[in-house]
PAMAR-341279 format. One line per 10 residues: their letters; for each residue x, y, z of N, C-alpha, C, O. Coordinates in nm, 2 decimals. Example, Ala and Ser with C-alpha at 12.3 -4.5 7.8 and 13.67 -1.06 7.14 Angstrom:
PAMAR-341279
AS) 1.32/-0.57/0.78/1.23/-0.45/0.78/1.32/-0.33/0.78/1.42/-0.33/0.85 ~ 1.28/-0.22/0.71/1.37/-0.11/0.71/1.29/0.00/0.79/1.34/0.11/0.80
END
This chain:
PAMAR-341279
MTADTIQSVD) 1.53/3.55/2.58/1.51/3.40/2.55/1.67/3.35/2.46/1.73/3.43/2.39 ~ 1.71/3.23/2.48/1.80/3.16/2.40/1.77/3.13/2.23/1.67/3.10/2.18 ~ 1.86/3.16/2.17/1.88/3.09/2.08/1.77/2.99/2.03/1.69/3.01/1.94 ~ 1.80/2.86/2.11/1.74/2.77/2.02/1.56/2.82/2.07/1.46/2.78/2.01 ~ 1.56/2.90/2.17/1.40/2.91/2.29/1.34/3.00/2.09/1.25/2.96/2.02 ~ 1.42/3.09/2.08/1.40/3.15/1.93/1.35/3.11/1.80/1.26/3.17/1.74 ~ 1.44/2.98/1.77/1.45/2.91/1.66/1.30/2.84/1.68/1.22/2.86/1.60 ~ 1.27/2.75/1.80/1.14/2.68/1.84/1.05/2.77/1.76/1.00/2.74/1.65 ~ 1.04/2.88/1.83/0.91/2.95/1.82/0.93/3.01/1.68/0.83/3.08/1.66 ~ 1.00/3.01/1.59/0.97/3.11/1.51/0.96/2.95/1.38/0.91/2.97/1.27
TARLDSPALL) 1.03/2.77/1.41/0.95/2.67/1.34/0.82/2.69/1.34/0.75/2.70/1.24 ~ 0.78/2.67/1.49/0.60/2.67/1.53/0.57/2.76/1.43/0.49/2.71/1.35 ~ 0.61/2.89/1.41/0.46/3.00/1.31/0.48/2.95/1.18/0.40/3.00/1.10 ~ 0.53/2.90/1.15/0.58/2.83/0.99/0.47/2.75/1.01/0.36/2.79/0.96 ~ 0.48/2.65/1.09/0.41/2.55/1.08/0.20/2.55/1.05/0.13/2.63/1.10 ~ 0.17/2.49/1.01/0.01/2.48/0.94/-0.09/2.44/1.03/-0.12/2.32/1.04 ~ -0.15/2.53/1.10/-0.24/2.49/1.20/-0.36/2.38/1.19/-0.41/2.31/1.27 ~ -0.39/2.39/1.04/-0.51/2.31/0.99/-0.47/2.21/0.96/-0.55/2.11/0.95 ~ -0.29/2.19/0.92/-0.26/2.06/0.88/-0.20/1.96/0.99/-0.19/1.84/0.98 ~ -0.17/2.03/1.13/-0.13/1.95/1.23/-0.29/1.91/1.28/-0.33/1.80/1.31
RLGAVAMVVG) -0.33/1.98/1.27/-0.48/1.89/1.32/-0.56/1.82/1.23/-0.64/1.75/1.27 ~ -0.54/1.84/1.09/-0.57/1.78/1.02/-0.53/1.59/1.03/-0.61/1.50/1.01 ~ -0.36/1.57/1.08/-0.26/1.48/1.12/-0.33/1.44/1.22/-0.39/1.33/1.20 ~ -0.35/1.53/1.37/-0.40/1.48/1.46/-0.48/1.39/1.47/-0.47/1.29/1.52 ~ -0.61/1.45/1.40/-0.76/1.35/1.37/-0.74/1.25/1.31/-0.80/1.15/1.34 ~ -0.64/1.24/1.19/-0.61/1.13/1.09/-0.59/1.04/1.19/-0.67/0.96/1.23 ~ -0.46/1.07/1.22/-0.36/0.93/1.34/-0.44/0.88/1.45/-0.43/0.77/1.51 ~ -0.56/1.00/1.48/-0.62/0.89/1.63/-0.76/0.78/1.56/-0.81/0.68/1.61 ~ -0.79/0.85/1.43/-0.89/0.80/1.40/-0.84/0.65/1.30/-0.89/0.54/1.30 ~ -0.74/0.69/1.22/-0.68/0.62/1.18/-0.65/0.47/1.24/-0.68/0.37/1.18
LLGQLPLGAL) -0.57/0.49/1.39/-0.51/0.41/1.50/-0.67/0.28/1.54/-0.68/0.16/1.52 ~ -0.80/0.43/1.61/-0.90/0.36/1.65/-0.98/0.25/1.57/-1.04/0.17/1.63 ~ -0.98/0.26/1.46/-1.03/0.21/1.31/-0.98/0.08/1.29/-1.03/0.00/1.22 ~ -0.90/0.07/1.33/-0.80/-0.08/1.34/-0.88/-0.15/1.41/-0.96/-0.23/1.35 ~ -0.87/-0.13/1.58/-0.93/-0.21/1.64/-1.10/-0.31/1.63/-1.13/-0.42/1.67 ~ -1.17/-0.24/1.58/-1.26/-0.34/1.52/-1.26/-0.38/1.47/-1.31/-0.49/1.48 ~ -1.21/-0.35/1.35/-1.13/-0.39/1.21/-1.08/-0.57/1.25/-1.12/-0.67/1.19 ~ -0.99/-0.56/1.36/-0.90/-0.65/1.41/-0.94/-0.77/1.42/-0.90/-0.87/1.37 ~ -1.09/-0.72/1.56/-1.16/-0.80/1.55/-1.23/-0.85/1.47/-1.25/-0.97/1.50 ~ -1.30/-0.82/1.35/-1.35/-0.88/1.22/-1.26/-0.96/1.19/-1.31/-1.07/1.17
HPHEAYANDS) -1.12/-0.96/1.18/-1.01/-1.04/1.08/-1.01/-1.16/1.14/-0.99/-1.15/1.26 ~ -1.03/-1.29/1.10/-1.00/-1.47/1.12/-0.87/-1.45/1.20/-0.76/-1.38/1.17 ~ -0.89/-1.52/1.27/-0.74/-1.50/1.34/-0.75/-1.63/1.50/-0.68/-1.63/1.60 ~ -0.84/-1.72/1.45/-0.80/-1.87/1.55/-0.76/-1.96/1.48/-0.77/-2.06/1.55 ~ -0.69/-2.01/1.33/-0.54/-2.07/1.31/-0.43/-2.02/1.29/-0.37/-1.91/1.26 ~ -0.41/-2.08/1.30/-0.21/-2.05/1.34/-0.19/-1.99/1.20/-0.23/-2.07/1.11 ~ -0.16/-1.88/1.16/-0.11/-1.80/1.04/-0.02/-1.89/0.95/-0.07/-1.92/0.84 ~ 0.08/-1.93/0.96/0.17/-2.02/0.94/0.11/-2.19/0.90/0.17/-2.29/0.88 ~ 0.01/-2.16/0.91/-0.07/-2.31/0.89/-0.14/-2.32/0.79/-0.26/-2.34/0.82 ~ -0.13/-2.30/0.67/-0.22/-2.22/0.55/-0.32/-2.30/0.53/-0.43/-2.25/0.55
AAAFHEYAHS) -0.31/-2.43/0.51/-0.45/-2.45/0.53/-0.57/-2.50/0.65/-0.67/-2.56/0.63 ~ -0.51/-2.43/0.78/-0.60/-2.43/0.82/-0.64/-2.28/0.83/-0.75/-2.23/0.85 ~ -0.55/-2.22/0.82/-0.55/-2.02/0.80/-0.70/-2.04/0.68/-0.82/-2.01/0.70 ~ -0.60/-2.11/0.55/-0.70/-2.11/0.45/-0.88/-2.13/0.44/-0.97/-2.07/0.37 ~ -0.89/-2.23/0.52/-1.03/-2.31/0.56/-1.11/-2.22/0.64/-1.23/-2.25/0.67 ~ -1.03/-2.08/0.69/-1.09/-2.02/0.84/-1.11/-1.87/0.75/-1.21/-1.80/0.77 ~ -1.03/-1.85/0.66/-1.02/-1.72/0.55/-1.16/-1.75/0.46/-1.25/-1.66/0.45 ~ -1.17/-1.86/0.41/-1.25/-1.96/0.29/-1.41/-1.92/0.38/-1.50/-1.96/0.30 ~ -1.48/-1.86/0.52/-1.57/-1.90/0.53/-1.56/-1.75/0.60/-1.62/-1.73/0.71 ~ -1.49/-1.65/0.53/-1.50/-1.53/0.61/-1.58/-1.45/0.49/-1.56/-1.46/0.37
HDWVVVHLGQ) -1.70/-1.36/0.55/-1.78/-1.28/0.45/-1.77/-1.14/0.50/-1.87/-1.08/0.51 ~ -1.66/-1.09/0.54/-1.62/-1.01/0.56/-1.50/-0.98/0.51/-1.45/-0.87/0.56 ~ -1.42/-1.03/0.41/-1.26/-1.03/0.43/-1.23/-0.92/0.35/-1.15/-0.83/0.37 ~ -1.29/-0.93/0.25/-1.25/-0.80/0.14/-1.30/-0.65/0.21/-1.26/-0.54/0.16 ~ -1.40/-0.66/0.34/-1.40/-0.50/0.38/-1.35/-0.44/0.45/-1.33/-0.32/0.47 ~ -1.30/-0.55/0.51/-1.21/-0.58/0.68/-1.06/-0.51/0.59/-0.99/-0.40/0.60 ~ -1.05/-0.58/0.52/-0.87/-0.54/0.45/-0.85/-0.41/0.38/-0.74/-0.36/0.35 ~ -1.01/-0.33/0.35/-1.00/-0.27/0.28/-0.99/-0.11/0.39/-0.94/0.00/0.36 ~ -1.06/-0.16/0.51/-1.11/-0.04/0.58/-0.89/-0.08/0.64/-0.79/-0.01/0.62 ~ -0.90/-0.16/0.68/-0.74/-0.16/0.75/-0.64/-0.08/0.67/-0.54/-0.03/0.71
FLGVLLVALG) -0.72/-0.07/0.51/-0.62/0.07/0.39/-0.61/0.18/0.49/-0.53/0.24/0.56 ~ -0.74/0.18/0.46/-0.78/0.32/0.53/-0.69/0.36/0.61/-0.60/0.45/0.59 ~ -0.73/0.29/0.70/-0.68/0.41/0.88/-0.51/0.36/0.87/-0.43/0.43/0.94 ~ -0.48/0.28/0.81/-0.29/0.30/0.73/-0.27/0.42/0.73/-0.21/0.49/0.82 ~ -0.35/0.46/0.58/-0.36/0.57/0.51/-0.35/0.69/0.61/-0.24/0.75/0.61 ~ -0.46/0.73/0.69/-0.51/0.81/0.75/-0.39/0.79/0.83/-0.30/0.88/0.80 ~ -0.35/0.69/0.91/-0.21/0.73/1.01/-0.09/0.81/0.94/-0.02/0.90/0.99 ~ -0.08/0.76/0.81/0.05/0.75/0.76/0.03/0.96/0.75/0.12/1.05/0.77 ~ -0.13/0.98/0.70/-0.15/1.10/0.65/-0.11/1.17/0.79/-0.04/1.26/0.74 ~ -0.10/1.19/0.88/-0.12/1.22/1.02/0.09/1.23/1.04/0.16/1.33/1.06
LVAMARSLAR) 0.13/1.13/1.03/0.30/1.08/0.99/0.31/1.19/0.89/0.39/1.25/0.96 ~ 0.31/1.22/0.85/0.37/1.31/0.70/0.29/1.46/0.75/0.33/1.57/0.70 ~ 0.20/1.45/0.83/0.20/1.60/0.86/0.30/1.67/0.97/0.35/1.78/0.97 ~ 0.33/1.53/1.08/0.43/1.55/1.17/0.56/1.58/1.08/0.60/1.70/1.08 ~ 0.63/1.51/1.02/0.74/1.48/0.94/0.76/1.66/0.89/0.82/1.76/0.95 ~ 0.68/1.65/0.79/0.65/1.82/0.75/0.71/1.93/0.85/0.76/2.04/0.83 ~ 0.70/1.88/0.95/0.68/2.03/1.07/0.81/2.02/1.16/0.87/2.12/1.19 ~ 0.86/1.88/1.19/0.94/1.86/1.17/1.09/1.86/1.10/1.20/1.87/1.16 ~ 1.06/1.86/0.96/1.14/1.91/0.88/1.15/2.09/0.88/1.23/2.17/0.83 ~ 1.10/2.09/0.91/1.16/2.29/0.91/1.23/2.35/1.08/1.23/2.46/1.13
QRDLPGALGV) 1.29/2.23/1.12/1.39/2.21/1.22/1.57/2.23/1.17/1.59/2.21/1.05 ~ 1.60/2.24/1.21/1.72/2.26/1.19/1.86/2.12/1.23/1.85/2.07/1.34 ~ 2.00/2.07/1.15/2.03/2.00/1.20/1.96/1.84/1.16/1.88/1.81/1.08 ~ 2.01/1.77/1.25/1.95/1.63/1.22/1.84/1.56/1.25/1.81/1.44/1.24 ~ 1.77/1.72/1.33/1.60/1.63/1.33/1.54/1.66/1.24/1.45/1.58/1.20 ~ 1.56/1.80/1.16/1.53/1.82/1.02/1.51/1.73/0.89/1.42/1.71/0.81 ~ 1.62/1.69/0.91/1.70/1.59/0.77/1.59/1.45/0.81/1.52/1.38/0.74 ~ 1.60/1.45/0.93/1.52/1.29/0.96/1.37/1.29/0.93/1.30/1.19/0.90 ~ 1.30/1.46/0.96/1.18/1.46/0.96/1.14/1.42/0.80/1.06/1.33/0.78 ~ 1.23/1.52/0.66/1.22/1.44/0.59/1.23/1.33/0.52/1.14/1.30/0.44
VGAVTAVVSV) 1.33/1.25/0.55/1.32/1.10/0.54/1.22/0.99/0.56/1.18/0.89/0.49 ~ 1.19/1.07/0.71/1.07/1.04/0.77/0.91/1.04/0.69/0.81/0.99/0.73 ~ 0.92/1.11/0.60/0.81/1.14/0.50/0.78/1.07/0.39/0.68/1.01/0.34 ~ 0.95/1.09/0.33/0.93/1.00/0.26/0.90/0.82/0.27/0.86/0.76/0.17 ~ 0.93/0.76/0.37/0.95/0.66/0.41/0.80/0.62/0.46/0.78/0.50/0.46 ~ 0.70/0.73/0.50/0.59/0.73/0.52/0.47/0.68/0.41/0.37/0.60/0.41 ~ 0.54/0.77/0.28/0.45/0.75/0.19/0.47/0.66/0.13/0.38/0.63/0.05 ~ 0.64/0.55/0.12/0.67/0.44/0.05/0.62/0.35/0.11/0.61/0.25/0.03 ~ 0.57/0.33/0.26/0.51/0.22/0.34/0.39/0.19/0.31/0.34/0.09/0.26 ~ 0.35/0.29/0.34/0.18/0.31/0.30/0.14/0.22/0.14/0.05/0.13/0.13
AVFAVQMAVD) 0.24/0.29/0.03/0.22/0.25/-0.09/0.21/0.06/-0.07/0.12/-0.02/-0.10 ~ 0.34/0.03/0.00/0.41/-0.11/0.01/0.29/-0.15/0.08/0.29/-0.28/0.07 ~ 0.19/-0.12/0.14/0.11/-0.16/0.20/-0.04/-0.16/0.11/-0.11/-0.26/0.11 ~ -0.08/-0.07/0.03/-0.19/-0.08/-0.06/-0.14/-0.19/-0.12/-0.23/-0.26/-0.18 ~ -0.03/-0.24/-0.14/-0.02/-0.38/-0.26/-0.03/-0.49/-0.16/-0.08/-0.59/-0.20 ~ 0.01/-0.48/-0.03/-0.01/-0.62/0.03/-0.17/-0.61/0.09/-0.19/-0.72/0.15 ~ -0.28/-0.53/0.09/-0.38/-0.57/0.13/-0.46/-0.62/-0.05/-0.55/-0.70/-0.06 ~ -0.41/-0.55/-0.16/-0.47/-0.60/-0.28/-0.43/-0.72/-0.28/-0.52/-0.80/-0.32 ~ -0.34/-0.77/-0.25/-0.31/-0.92/-0.31/-0.37/-1.06/-0.17/-0.39/-1.17/-0.19 ~ -0.37/-0.95/0.01/-0.45/-1.04/0.08/-0.57/-1.04/0.08/-0.64/-1.14/0.10
GVALKAAVDA) -0.60/-0.91/0.05/-0.78/-0.90/0.07/-0.87/-0.94/-0.06/-0.99/-0.95/-0.06 ~ -0.80/-0.96/-0.18/-0.82/-0.95/-0.29/-0.79/-1.07/-0.33/-0.87/-1.16/-0.30 ~ -0.65/-1.10/-0.42/-0.63/-1.22/-0.48/-0.64/-1.33/-0.37/-0.73/-1.42/-0.37 ~ -0.53/-1.32/-0.27/-0.57/-1.40/-0.16/-0.71/-1.51/-0.11/-0.71/-1.63/-0.09 ~ -0.82/-1.43/-0.11/-0.95/-1.48/-0.08/-1.02/-1.54/-0.23/-1.09/-1.64/-0.25 ~ -0.97/-1.46/-0.30/-1.03/-1.53/-0.44/-0.95/-1.67/-0.53/-0.99/-1.74/-0.62 ~ -0.78/-1.68/-0.45/-0.76/-1.78/-0.49/-0.81/-1.94/-0.38/-0.83/-2.06/-0.41 ~ -0.83/-1.86/-0.26/-0.88/-1.95/-0.12/-0.99/-1.98/-0.14/-1.02/-2.10/-0.11 ~ -1.08/-1.91/-0.21/-1.21/-1.96/-0.23/-1.22/-2.03/-0.35/-1.34/-2.08/-0.35 ~ -1.14/-2.07/-0.48/-1.10/-2.12/-0.55/-1.05/-2.31/-0.49/-1.08/-2.42/-0.54
WVSAPGATEQ) -1.01/-2.29/-0.45/-0.96/-2.37/-0.33/-1.08/-2.51/-0.26/-1.09/-2.63/-0.26 ~ -1.15/-2.41/-0.20/-1.24/-2.42/-0.17/-1.35/-2.56/-0.22/-1.35/-2.67/-0.19 ~ -1.43/-2.45/-0.34/-1.48/-2.50/-0.44/-1.48/-2.59/-0.54/-1.57/-2.63/-0.62 ~ -1.34/-2.61/-0.52/-1.24/-2.73/-0.68/-1.36/-2.84/-0.66/-1.43/-2.86/-0.56 ~ -1.36/-2.89/-0.78/-1.38/-2.99/-0.74/-1.34/-3.16/-0.69/-1.38/-3.25/-0.62 ~ -1.22/-3.13/-0.78/-1.20/-3.26/-0.73/-1.06/-3.25/-0.63/-1.03/-3.16/-0.55 ~ -0.96/-3.40/-0.65/-0.85/-3.35/-0.57/-0.75/-3.31/-0.64/-0.67/-3.25/-0.57 ~ -0.70/-3.31/-0.78/-0.64/-3.26/-0.90/-0.68/-3.11/-0.93/-0.60/-3.08/-1.01 ~ -0.76/-3.02/-0.91/-0.78/-2.96/-0.94/-0.78/-2.83/-0.79/-0.76/-2.71/-0.81 ~ -0.83/-2.91/-0.64/-0.75/-2.84/-0.54/-0.60/-2.84/-0.47/-0.53/-2.77/-0.39
EVAYRVAESI) -0.61/-2.95/-0.56/-0.45/-2.88/-0.52/-0.34/-2.82/-0.62/-0.23/-2.79/-0.58 ~ -0.36/-2.81/-0.70/-0.34/-2.68/-0.78/-0.38/-2.56/-0.71/-0.31/-2.48/-0.66 ~ -0.50/-2.58/-0.72/-0.58/-2.41/-0.62/-0.50/-2.41/-0.51/-0.45/-2.30/-0.47 ~ -0.49/-2.47/-0.48/-0.35/-2.45/-0.37/-0.25/-2.46/-0.37/-0.19/-2.45/-0.26 ~ -0.19/-2.47/-0.49/-0.03/-2.40/-0.48/-0.08/-2.26/-0.56/0.02/-2.20/-0.62 ~ -0.16/-2.23/-0.57/-0.17/-2.07/-0.62/-0.17/-1.99/-0.52/-0.07/-1.92/-0.50 ~ -0.30/-1.99/-0.43/-0.34/-1.96/-0.28/-0.20/-1.99/-0.19/-0.21/-1.94/-0.07 ~ -0.12/-2.04/-0.22/0.06/-2.06/-0.17/0.11/-1.99/-0.18/0.15/-1.92/-0.09 ~ 0.14/-1.99/-0.31/0.23/-1.91/-0.37/0.19/-1.75/-0.35/0.26/-1.65/-0.33 ~ 0.02/-1.75/-0.36/-0.01/-1.58/-0.29/0.04/-1.54/-0.18/0.11/-1.44/-0.16
RSVEKGLSAL) 0.00/-1.65/-0.07/0.04/-1.64/0.09/0.22/-1.56/0.10/0.26/-1.48/0.18 ~ 0.26/-1.61/0.00/0.44/-1.61/0.00/0.46/-1.44/-0.02/0.51/-1.36/0.06 ~ 0.39/-1.43/-0.16/0.42/-1.25/-0.21/0.33/-1.17/-0.08/0.35/-1.05/-0.07 ~ 0.24/-1.22/0.00/0.19/-1.17/0.09/0.29/-1.16/0.19/0.31/-1.04/0.21 ~ 0.37/-1.24/0.27/0.44/-1.26/0.33/0.58/-1.18/0.34/0.66/-1.15/0.44 ~ 0.59/-1.16/0.22/0.73/-1.08/0.17/0.69/-0.94/0.18/0.77/-0.85/0.22 ~ 0.56/-0.90/0.14/0.49/-0.77/0.11/0.52/-0.73/0.27/0.58/-0.62/0.31 ~ 0.46/-0.83/0.38/0.41/-0.79/0.54/0.54/-0.74/0.58/0.55/-0.64/0.66 ~ 0.66/-0.82/0.52/0.82/-0.77/0.57/0.87/-0.65/0.52/0.99/-0.63/0.57 ~ 0.85/-0.59/0.47/0.85/-0.50/0.36/0.79/-0.34/0.43/0.83/-0.22/0.44
FNLTNGLTLL) 0.65/-0.44/0.47/0.57/-0.30/0.50/0.64/-0.31/0.66/0.73/-0.22/0.69 ~ 0.61/-0.39/0.73/0.73/-0.35/0.89/0.83/-0.29/0.87/0.84/-0.19/0.94 ~ 0.95/-0.30/0.77/1.11/-0.24/0.81/1.04/-0.10/0.71/1.15/-0.05/0.69 ~ 0.96/-0.02/0.64/0.98/0.04/0.58/0.88/0.10/0.72/0.94/0.20/0.76 ~ 0.76/0.06/0.79/0.71/0.17/0.82/0.79/0.15/0.94/0.83/0.26/0.97 ~ 0.84/0.05/1.04/0.97/0.08/1.16/1.11/0.17/1.12/1.17/0.23/1.21 ~ 1.14/0.17/1.01/1.22/0.29/0.96/1.15/0.45/0.97/1.20/0.55/1.03 ~ 1.05/0.44/0.91/0.98/0.58/0.95/0.95/0.59/1.10/0.97/0.69/1.17 ~ 0.91/0.49/1.12/0.95/0.59/1.27/1.02/0.61/1.44/0.99/0.66/1.54 ~ 1.16/0.52/1.37/1.25/0.51/1.41/1.31/0.70/1.37/1.35/0.77/1.47
CLGVAVGLGR) 1.31/0.76/1.26/1.35/0.89/1.19/1.25/0.97/1.26/1.30/1.06/1.33 ~ 1.14/0.96/1.26/1.03/1.06/1.33/1.04/1.06/1.52/1.02/1.14/1.61 ~ 1.08/0.94/1.51/1.10/0.97/1.70/1.20/0.96/1.72/1.20/0.93/1.84 ~ 1.36/0.97/1.67/1.48/1.03/1.71/1.45/1.19/1.66/1.52/1.27/1.72 ~ 1.37/1.25/1.56/1.42/1.37/1.54/1.32/1.46/1.62/1.33/1.58/1.63 ~ 1.18/1.36/1.72/1.09/1.43/1.76/1.21/1.44/1.96/1.22/1.53/2.03 ~ 1.28/1.33/1.98/1.38/1.31/2.11/1.48/1.39/2.12/1.52/1.45/2.23 ~ 1.55/1.41/1.94/1.64/1.54/1.99/1.60/1.69/1.94/1.68/1.78/1.94 ~ 1.50/1.69/1.90/1.44/1.85/1.86/1.35/1.91/2.01/1.35/1.89/2.13 ~ 1.31/1.99/1.93/1.23/2.07/2.02/1.11/2.14/2.01/1.08/2.17/1.89
GRPRWLGWAG) 1.00/2.19/2.17/0.88/2.18/2.09/0.80/2.10/2.14/0.69/2.13/2.17 ~ 0.86/1.95/2.13/0.75/1.83/2.14/0.84/1.75/2.27/0.96/1.78/2.30 ~ 0.74/1.64/2.33/0.75/1.56/2.45/0.83/1.47/2.39/0.80/1.38/2.31 ~ 0.99/1.49/2.44/1.13/1.40/2.46/1.11/1.25/2.47/1.16/1.16/2.39 ~ 1.03/1.22/2.56/0.99/1.08/2.56/0.89/1.02/2.50/0.86/0.91/2.55 ~ 0.84/1.06/2.42/0.70/1.04/2.34/0.86/1.03/2.21/0.93/0.93/2.23 ~ 0.88/1.08/2.14/1.00/1.07/2.01/1.07/0.90/2.10/1.04/0.79/2.06 ~ 1.15/0.91/2.20/1.23/0.78/2.22/1.09/0.67/2.22/1.12/0.55/2.20 ~ 1.00/0.69/2.24/0.92/0.57/2.24/0.86/0.54/2.13/0.78/0.45/2.15 ~ 0.85/0.59/1.99/0.84/0.58/1.89/0.98/0.56/1.85/0.98/0.48/1.76
AVSGLGLVAV) 1.05/0.59/1.86/1.18/0.52/1.80/1.21/0.34/1.87/1.28/0.26/1.80 ~ 1.17/0.32/1.97/1.18/0.19/2.03/1.07/0.11/1.96/1.09/-0.01/1.93 ~ 0.93/0.19/1.92/0.87/0.12/1.88/0.92/0.10/1.71/0.91/-0.01/1.66 ~ 0.96/0.20/1.67/1.03/0.20/1.51/1.12/0.07/1.47/1.13/0.00/1.37 ~ 1.21/0.06/1.66/1.28/-0.06/1.61/1.21/-0.20/1.64/1.23/-0.31/1.60 ~ 1.15/-0.18/1.69/1.06/-0.32/1.72/0.98/-0.36/1.55/0.97/-0.48/1.51 ~ 0.93/-0.27/1.50/0.91/-0.27/1.39/0.98/-0.41/1.22/0.96/-0.50/1.13 ~ 1.07/-0.30/1.31/1.22/-0.34/1.21/1.25/-0.52/1.22/1.28/-0.60/1.13 ~ 1.21/-0.54/1.37/1.26/-0.61/1.41/1.14/-0.76/1.30/1.16/-0.84/1.21 ~ 1.02/-0.71/1.37/0.90/-0.76/1.31/0.95/-0.81/1.16/0.97/-0.93/1.14
GVLTARTGFS) 0.98/-0.73/1.07/0.97/-0.73/0.94/1.08/-0.82/0.88/1.07/-0.88/0.77 ~ 1.19/-0.82/0.99/1.35/-0.94/0.93/1.30/-1.08/1.00/1.34/-1.18/0.96 ~ 1.18/-1.07/1.13/1.18/-1.25/1.14/1.08/-1.26/1.06/1.09/-1.38/1.03 ~ 0.91/-1.20/0.97/0.82/-1.20/0.89/0.94/-1.22/0.77/0.94/-1.34/0.74 ~ 1.01/-1.17/0.70/1.08/-1.24/0.61/1.17/-1.34/0.62/1.21/-1.39/0.51 ~ 1.20/-1.39/0.76/1.26/-1.57/0.73/1.21/-1.63/0.81/1.29/-1.73/0.84 ~ 1.08/-1.63/0.90/0.98/-1.71/0.90/0.85/-1.69/0.87/0.77/-1.79/0.88 ~ 0.80/-1.57/0.83/0.72/-1.57/0.79/0.52/-1.56/0.95/0.55/-1.56/1.07 ~ 0.45/-1.56/0.92/0.38/-1.54/1.01/0.42/-1.61/1.14/0.34/-1.68/1.20 ~ 0.53/-1.59/1.19/0.55/-1.71/1.35/0.52/-1.67/1.43/0.50/-1.55/1.45
REATSLMLPT) 0.49/-1.77/1.53/0.46/-1.70/1.67/0.57/-1.61/1.66/0.55/-1.50/1.61 ~ 0.63/-1.62/1.68/0.83/-1.52/1.70/0.75/-1.38/1.70/0.71/-1.30/1.78 ~ 0.74/-1.38/1.55/0.70/-1.23/1.49/0.57/-1.15/1.56/0.55/-1.03/1.57 ~ 0.50/-1.26/1.60/0.35/-1.25/1.61/0.33/-1.20/1.83/0.23/-1.15/1.88 ~ 0.42/-1.23/1.88/0.49/-1.23/1.99/0.59/-1.06/2.03/0.62/-1.01/2.13 ~ 0.61/-1.03/1.92/0.70/-0.89/1.92/0.64/-0.83/1.88/0.69/-0.71/1.87 ~ 0.52/-0.84/1.83/0.44/-0.76/1.78/0.33/-0.69/1.87/0.26/-0.59/1.85 ~ 0.32/-0.77/1.96/0.24/-0.79/2.06/0.27/-0.61/2.17/0.17/-0.54/2.20 ~ 0.38/-0.59/2.18/0.48/-0.52/2.28/0.49/-0.37/2.20/0.47/-0.26/2.25 ~ 0.52/-0.41/2.08/0.57/-0.28/1.98/0.46/-0.19/1.94/0.47/-0.07/1.92
TAVLAVFTVG) 0.31/-0.28/1.93/0.22/-0.22/1.87/0.17/-0.09/2.03/0.13/0.03/2.04 ~ 0.19/-0.17/2.10/0.12/-0.11/2.27/0.20/0.03/2.27/0.14/0.14/2.29 ~ 0.36/0.03/2.25/0.44/0.11/2.24/0.41/0.20/2.17/0.43/0.32/2.21 ~ 0.36/0.17/2.02/0.33/0.25/1.88/0.21/0.34/1.90/0.21/0.47/1.90 ~ 0.11/0.28/1.93/-0.01/0.36/2.03/0.00/0.48/2.11/-0.07/0.58/2.10 ~ 0.08/0.46/2.21/0.11/0.55/2.32/0.17/0.65/2.25/0.17/0.76/2.31 ~ 0.24/0.65/2.13/0.37/0.75/2.05/0.23/0.80/1.96/0.20/0.92/1.98 ~ 0.17/0.75/1.89/0.04/0.82/1.78/-0.04/0.88/1.86/-0.09/0.98/1.80 ~ -0.10/0.86/1.99/-0.18/0.93/2.03/-0.10/1.02/2.14/-0.16/1.10/2.21 ~ 0.03/0.99/2.16/0.07/1.13/2.23/0.13/1.22/2.15/0.19/1.32/2.20
MAVSMWRRAR) 0.13/1.19/2.03/0.18/1.28/1.94/0.10/1.35/1.86/0.12/1.46/1.82 ~ -0.04/1.25/1.82/-0.14/1.34/1.79/-0.23/1.45/1.92/-0.32/1.53/1.88 ~ -0.20/1.43/2.05/-0.21/1.55/2.17/-0.16/1.66/2.13/-0.22/1.76/2.12 ~ 0.01/1.66/2.10/0.05/1.69/2.09/0.03/1.86/1.95/0.03/1.98/1.96 ~ 0.04/1.72/1.81/0.01/1.84/1.73/-0.10/1.95/1.72/-0.12/2.05/1.66 ~ -0.18/1.85/1.80/-0.34/1.94/1.87/-0.30/2.06/1.94/-0.34/2.17/1.92 ~ -0.23/2.03/2.01/-0.18/2.19/2.12/-0.11/2.27/2.06/-0.13/2.39/2.06 ~ 0.02/2.19/1.97/0.08/2.30/1.92/0.00/2.39/1.78/0.01/2.51/1.75 ~ -0.06/2.30/1.73/-0.15/2.39/1.58/-0.24/2.52/1.72/-0.25/2.64/1.67 ~ -0.29/2.51/1.86/-0.34/2.59/1.90/-0.24/2.71/1.98/-0.28/2.80/2.05
HIRT) -0.17/2.70/1.96/-0.01/2.79/2.01/0.01/2.87/1.92/0.03/2.99/1.95 ~ 0.00/2.84/1.78/0.05/2.95/1.67/-0.01/3.03/1.64/-0.14/3.02/1.63 ~ 0.05/3.12/1.62/-0.05/3.27/1.61/0.00/3.27/1.46/0.10/3.24/1.39 ~ -0.19/3.35/1.44/-0.21/3.31/1.29/-0.23/3.48/1.28/-0.25/3.53/1.17
END
């Protein structure tokens, strides 16, 4: 056996099978849970047209539940990414260092997303409802300005979430691509999705919820789904082969 192979086997033995399985299940459940929630989220109006979007949001009866569910889904995916990062951090040199950085940025990204969902899922909904139900033109104008201000905060938080989430996937993807014991092509897929999310974050910060940002998000999400599911399968298989 070569030194690299011996080091890879020793690292695998140090992994926690229970944490790997938990992380794998959490990532898949969190990812799949976003599908029905995304379908329930209002999406007919152009998101950068605040007046049209606010009218659509005001008529949503599932708004708060959808956003709480989206947060729980992202939290589950983040749990899986931290489990993956913990395993990667046991490797030597750059892959191990990137695993540590990826764990930190995963925690930061889910914290940012929690604030975003509080702003979007609770505060914005309350402001939009107040705008729609305002009795006069003056009251409506004031309520609209409040809602628009909250919307601006949401856009900033969305940009930061995509940036931190993108950095997480970039770090973990490169760690997998350069490391041992995992499919390297999946690692590079994760790195590509990370770069895509960073670009989406920059676009969102500059243009809001624009069509350009949405167009880039679609292929990025597809690559991210491949990476998430593929790594979940890899983590599950790795847990099965660890000697207890």
